[in-house]
C-alpha positions in Angstrom: 129.0 116.6 92.6 127.4 113.8 94.6 126.5 116.0 97.6 122.8 116.4 96.9 120.5 114.6 99.3 117.4 112.9 97.8 114.0 112.2 99.0 114.8 108.5 99.6 117.5 109.4 102.1 115.2 111.8 103.9 112.5 109.1 104.2 114.9 106.5 105.4 116.2 108.9 108.1 112.7 109.6 109.3 111.9 105.9 109.4 115.0 105.2 111.5 114.1 108.0 113.9 110.6 106.6 114.2 111.8 103.1 115.1 114.5 104.4 117.4 111.9 106.4 119.2 109.7 103.3 119.6 112.6 101.3 121.0 113.5 104.1 123.5 110.0 104.4 124.7 109.5 100.7 125.2 112.7 100.4 127.2 112.0 103.5 129.3 108.3 103.1 130.1 108.5 100.1 132.3 110.9 101.5 134.9 109.4 105.0 134.6 105.8 103.7 135.2 106.9 101.8 138.3 109.0 104.8 139.5 106.1 107.3 139.2 103.5 104.8 140.3 101.1 105.3 137.4 100.5 106.1 133.8 101.2 109.9 134.2 104.9 109.0 133.6 104.1 108.4 130.0 102.9 112.0 129.6 105.9 113.3 131.4 108.3 111.4 129.2 106.5 112.3 126.0 106.5 116.0 127.0 110.2 115.9 127.8 111.1 114.1 124.5 109.0 116.5 122.5 110.8 119.4 124.1 114.2 117.8 123.3 113.1 117.2 119.7 112.1 120.9 119.3 115.4 122.0 120.8 117.4 119.7 118.5 115.5 120.7 115.4 115.8 124.4 116.1 119.5 124.5 117.3 121.3 121.7 115.6 119.8 121.0 112.2 121.1 122.9 109.2 118.4 123.9 106.7 119.8 124.6 103.2 117.4 127.1 101.6 117.7 128.4 98.0 119.3 131.8 97.9 117.0 134.8 97.3 117.0 136.5 93.9 120.1 138.6 93.5 122.1 137.0 96.3 125.2 135.0 95.4 124.6 131.2 95.5 127.7 130.6 97.8 125.8 131.8 100.9 124.7 129.1 103.3 122.6 129.1 106.4 124.3 128.1 109.6 122.7 126.4 112.6 122.1 128.5 115.7 124.3 126.1 117.7 127.7 125.7 116.2 129.5 122.3 116.1 131.6 121.9 119.3 
């Protein structure tokens, strides 16, 4: 019914995320390095963004898993954080 997502869409989404991350890092690193006074700002920023990514993937992403044997196929998994 046109609602299935293919591997091409997944790969393009990952590519967009990768390039967006590069743009954000390049924009933020100059002011952050001058604010902190050294290269340790890079590690602070990378740690913070990794933590945000972990929170996002664990709370906001909906993973559709195949139903276990014997369970009706209408059941869906819901994210831990509901849409507000």
